[in-house]
Each structure stands twice: as structure tokens, then as C-alpha cells.
N, C-alpha and C positions, 0 to 999 in steps of 0.2 A: 670893781671888775671892769667897768666901762673905761676908766682911765687907763687901766693896764692894757686893754685891747687896743685903745687908740695909740698908746705909746709904742706897742709892738708893731702896729701898722706903720707908724712913722719911721721906725728903725729897720724895717725889712729891707734887705739888700738884694735878694735874688741871687741865685748861683746855679752852676751846672756841675753835677757830679757824675762821673762815668766809672762803672765797674765793668771790667773786661777780663777775659781769661778763657781757657779751654773748657770743654764740657766737664761737668761735675766739679767745677772749681768753687762753687758757692756764690755765683753772681746773683741769682734770683733770691737766695737767702739774704744777701746784703741788701737787696732792694726791699725785701719784706721787712727787714729790721728798720730801714729808714722810714718806711710807711707806718709801721707800728709806733715808732717813736713820735712821729708827727701827729698821729692820731691821739696819743696820750697827752700831747701838749694842746689838744683841742683845735688843731689846724685842719682845714678842709683839704682833702687829698683826692685826686683823680688818678686812676691807674689804667694803663693800657697794656694788656697782656699779649695781644696779637697785633701785628703791623697793620696800620691804616694809612690812608693818604695823609702826608704831613699837614696839608691844609686842614684836615679834620681835627687835628690837635688844637688848632686855634679856634676853629668854629665850635667845637664841643666843650671848650673850656668854660667852666662856670665863673662868673665875675668874682665869686668869693673864694675860689680855689687858691691855695697858698703853695701847694706842692703838686707836681705832676710826675708820676713814675711811669717809665717806659721800659718794658721788657722786650727781649728778642729784637733789639735794635738793628741787628745785622740784616733783618728782612726789609728795612726801609731803604729808600734811595737817598741820593745826596742832598735832597731838599730838606731832610731832617735837620741838618746842621744849622741852616739859616732859621728854621722854625724854632728850635730850642734856644738859639741865641737871642731871638726876638723876645721869647717869653722870659728869659732870665734877665735881660737887659732893659726891657721896656718899663714903662711907668708902673705896670702891675708887679714887676720884680718877683716873679714866681721862682721857687726853688725847683729845679728840674733834676731828676735822678734817672740815669739811663744805664741799662745793663745789656750786654750782648757779646758775641764772639768778635774779636778783632781780626782773627785769621780763620779761614775755613780749614777743612780736614787736609787739604793739600798744602797748607802753610802759606796761602795767598791772602792778601788783605781782603777783608769782608765788609761790604757795604760802607756806611758812613763812619764806622768806628775809628779808623785811623785819624780822620780829621777831628772827630769829637774828642779824642785823647789830647789833641793839641789845644782846642778851644776851651776845654773843661777847666774850671777852677780847682777841682779835685779830681785826679785820675788815679785809679787803683787797678793794677793788673794782679789778679788773684792766681796763686799757685797752690791753693789748699789741697788740690787733688794730687795725691802721690802717684808717681808713674805706675801704670798698670803692669809693666813688665815684672815678672816674679823676681824678688830679691833686690830690685832697684829702689833706692831711697831718695832719688833726686826729685825735687818738686816738678810737677808736670806743667809744661807751658805750651803744649801742642795737643790737638785733637786727632786721635788715630781712628781711621775708618777700618772696620772689619767687615769683610764680605762673606756672608754665610752661604753654605751650599744651596739654600733655597733662594738665594739672590737678595735676601733682606740685608739691610745695613745695621751694624751696631757700632757705637762710638764709645771710646774710652780715652781718658787723659793719659798722656805719655810725656816723657822728657824729650829734649831735642835729639838725643842720640838714638832713641828707640822709635823715632817717628819715621814712617814710610809714606812719602807723598802720594804714592800710587794706590795705597790701601793694602791691607794684609788679607790673605785668604786663609791663613793658618795662625797658630799661636806664635808667641815670641820664641826666638832661638836662644839657646843657652850660650854661655861664654861671654856675657856682657861685661865681665871684669876687664877684658882686654880692649874694650872700646873706649875711645877718648871721651871725656866729659867736658865739653866746651860750653860757653854761655855768652850771651850778649846782654849787657846791662846799659840802660839809657838813663841819663840824668838830665832832666829838662826843667825849664823855668824861665821867668822873665829876667831882665837885667837886675843885678844886685840881689838875686835870690840865693847866691852861694853855690852855683853849679860847679865852677872851677875849683872852689875850695873843697867841695865834696869829692870831686874827681881826684884831687891831690891826696886827700885823706885815704881814699881807697887804694891808690897807687902806692902810697907809703906803707899801708898794711901788707900789700903784696911784696914790696921790697924787703920789709923786715922778715917776711916768711921765706926769703931767699929765691923768689921767682925772677926769671929773666924778663925784664920789662923794656918795652919801647913806647915812648909817648910821642904823639904827633899833634901839630896844629897847622892851620892854613897860614901860608906865608904872608897874606895881606894883614893879619892881625899882629901888629908890632907895637901895640900900645905900651906894654910894660917890659917886655923882654923879647929878644929875637930867637934865642935858643932855649926857651923855657916856657912851659905852661905857667901862667902867672894870674893870680886872682886880684881883685880890686884891693884886697887887704895885704897885698905883696907876699902871699905865700907862693912858692915856686917849686917846680919839678922839671928837671932837664927834659927837653923835647926837641924834635926835629921839625923845622918849618918846611912844609911841602906846598908846591903850587897847585897840585891837583891829586886826584885819587891814584892815578897811575904812578906818580912819583912816590906816593906813600907805599904802594905795593912793591915798588922796586927797592925801597929802603928796608923792607922787612928782613930780619935775620932768621936763619933756620932754627936757632936755639930759643927764639922768643916764645914765651908762654903767656905773657900778658901784654895786650895792646891798649893804650889809652889814646883817645882822640878828643881834643877840645875844639869848641866852636864849629861843630860839625855842620851847622846850618849853612856855612860858606862853601861846603864841598858839593861836588856834582852828585846826581842821583846814583851814580855807579858805586858810591860808598855803601849802599844798602846790600847789593849782592856780595861785595867784598867782605863786609862785616859778617854776613851769614856764612860765607865760605870759611872764614877764619874760625868762627864758633863751631862749625860742623867738623873742622879738623882738630878740635880739642883745645883751642886757645880761649882765654878769658878776655873778652873784648869789652872795654868800658868807653862809652861815648857820652859826651856832654854837649849841650847846645841850646840855643833859643828856639822854642817850638813855634813861636809866633813872631812875625815881623811887626814893625811899628804901626801898621795898619790893621793888625789883629788877624792876619792870614797865616796859615801854616807856612813855615819858613823852610825853603829848600827841601832836603830829604828827610826832615825830622818826623813827619807824620808816618812815613813807612818804617823808619828806624824804631819808632815807638811801638808800632804794630808788631814788628818782628821780635822785639825785645823779650828775653826770658824774664827780665826783672826791670820794672820801671819805677824811677823815683822822680816825682814831680814836686819841685820846690816852689815856695811862695815867699814873697817879701812883704815889707810893711809899706802901705800906700803912702807916697810922698806928697799927695795933694794936700794943701794946707787945711788943717782941721779935720781930716778924714779919720785917721787913726786905725783904719782897717788893716789887719794883718793877713788879708787875703788878696794881696796884689799879685795878679797873674798876667798883667799886660805891661808892655814896654812903651812908655810915652817918649816920643822924640820931640825936642824943642828946637825951634829955629828962631833965634833972636828973642827968646823968652816966650814964643807963641807956639801952639801945636803945629807940627809939620803936616803938610797936606799930601794928597795922593800923587801930586806931580813931583814931589821931592825924591831924591835918589833912594833906592831900596836899601843900600848899604852905606852907612856913614860910620866910620870907625871912630869912636869917641867914648868918653866916660861920663862922669857926673855932670859936667857942664852941658852935655848934649842930650842925656837920657835921664828919665825918672822911672821908678816902679810905680804903677798905678793899679787900683782895683778896676774891675770891669765898668763900674759906674762913673769913675772919674777919668777914664781913658778917653782922650779927645783926638779927633782927626780934623786938621784944618781944611779950609776950603781950597779947591784946586784953582790955580790961576787960569784965567780965560785964555783958551787956545794953547794951553801948555801941553807938552809932550811928556806923558807919565811913563816912558820906557824905563826899564830897569838899568841902572848903572851904579858905579861905585864912587864914593867920595870919602875923604879922610878929614877928621876934625880933631 
């Protein structure tokens, strides 16, 4: 038994898992299941059911703790992100499991959850709660606030089309069959995790079903094709290259029912309200992109897109660090002359396998900054 425990200690990786979703979607049940499984394995678990100061999470952690479970994470401030990253990535390599709302009842990003969805090794948006509107069978992705006559609040899970940001003072209205049923799906992951391949697969499904589709990509990404979304494995789907979000909006046709967007991390933050607007109008919006840049920070508008998504798919790759073998690569490693790029390197370098690798969180490296360097963000092509 002693040898087994020593070997398990040696192989511990540490990870961050995030469960998010609307009220009554089963987030806490998922957290409970993770805790119960860890306890059956004989692992030491600490659980925090109410928000505390993020520093307390580090101070109160017992040295033998192997898993920390944090519920109601929407009640924490932004310091929670750095705290859980430190616990998952430090020498102690603790498995951290977090649950909470990513959107409040108004549909606005809530607390640190959007950023945690980006930095997590495993991120799951739950839609187990079926929409509370009578007769509606669409999975719920929003939390609806009901205002009772006595002034008390009640919350229920609803789909996008039955969500009222101002809160409801009465029951749902009938006639929902005439309302459009749009959705926003986000596919995120590190380099070489198959994001574009998954986007093309879903667009192909819509094409075979006869839907009117338009696909878009940022004009600066011309690695494999100018007029197509193209994966590293040379799978392609016709696409329109646009310089910015306004150009994308201008190219939309009236008859389009499905909109695909690749490499969304390169677009401006205004892609978020546009994607929400299109989904609210009844369109099916599919977005793919890198959720973290090469420094491990949320990339462009991806955190907000992931928070607003009705469905989130977070893909992983196999770590390319020699001898690692982990299939939980969630970080993008940039190499410059065979060495890890530093914080003074350009934010965007358009390149492929010669420039980037997929790495797990424990083999992701950031090079040293050059003395007196200017780390302002700019573009470079490789």
C-alpha cells in the first residue's frame, strides 16, 4: 500500500475542473459526485460551500489535501482565478473543482466564472434543467427571475427565447411555438485540439440538413486558405474572410439560418453582442477559437463568448512535451528558435506546428522577458 501511495503522489498532475450553468442545472450535484469519487479513492478533500476570501483557500488548505471543491463560485471576486491556478499548477498539484453561475439572472457575466471557463482543464456548461416554460423542451441555459407579489424572488431555469432580462412578474405567455429558437455554441481549446475540425463537422451537418449557412474567419488568418475555414488536417469549408466585426455584420444575408465563425479570438469584443443578437433572432451561431493566448491568459472575447454560450465544447490535445504523454493538453506553447516565447513577444503570431505546440498545464513554459523590452500587443506572421 505504501508503494502505491508513493507512486500515486509521484504521478499527481493537478487540474482545474469547472461546472457552470443556470439554476437547477445540477452544478452542485456534479461537485458532490466528484467529491464522493475522490473520497472513495481515499483522497483527502476540502470543500468550501460558501464564498470566502480567496487567500483563505490557500491559508486553510491542509498539506495532505489532494482535492479542493468550491461551490457558489459566482460569489468570489477575480482573485479566485489566480488562487485556483496556483493550487492546480504548483508543486502540490491539487485537483480543484469549481461550480457556479457564469451568468446572472439578467444574462450578464457573473464573478470570475467566465475567466475560469478559459483557464480550466475541463469546463462543462450544464443544461440538465429543462426550460420552465410550459410545453417547451429546449434545454435551459439562462436563469429567470420571478418577482412575487410579496417582493420575494424565485429563480427557474429557462431557454434563451423565454428569458426576460428584467425579470417576470407573472407566468409565461402562451404562443411560444411562434417564437424563434436560436442558440450560441462555442468550441474552445488549445492549438491542435481539433476546434476547426469540429466546427466544420457541425457546419457539414447543418448543410446536409438543408440549412442556409454562412461561415466567416478573420482576414489575418491565411495559413491554409483565404476563402475557406481550414483545419491543420486540411479539412475545409467555404468561408468569407472579414477584417472586423462590422464587416461580418455587413456580409450577413437575410436568409442565413446558421452562422459559423472560426478563430474568434482575433475579433473585437463587439463579436459578443453580435453573436447574442443573432442567436436571439433565431439563428444558430457556431463559434470556434483559442480561449487562452500563449501566456495562458484569456484570449480576446473568448471568455465572454464562453459565458454567454448555450452550449460549450472545450477540447483537449495530447501534450507534445517529450516524454509527457498526457492527453490533457489545454495550453498553447509558442516556441521562438526552439525556446519558449516570453511576455515581450508579439501577442499574435500566425503559424503552425513549427511555431506552436500543445502542452499540459505543467509543461507549459513562458520565457524570460528581455531587459527593457516593450511587451505591447502587436501582430506577427510566421
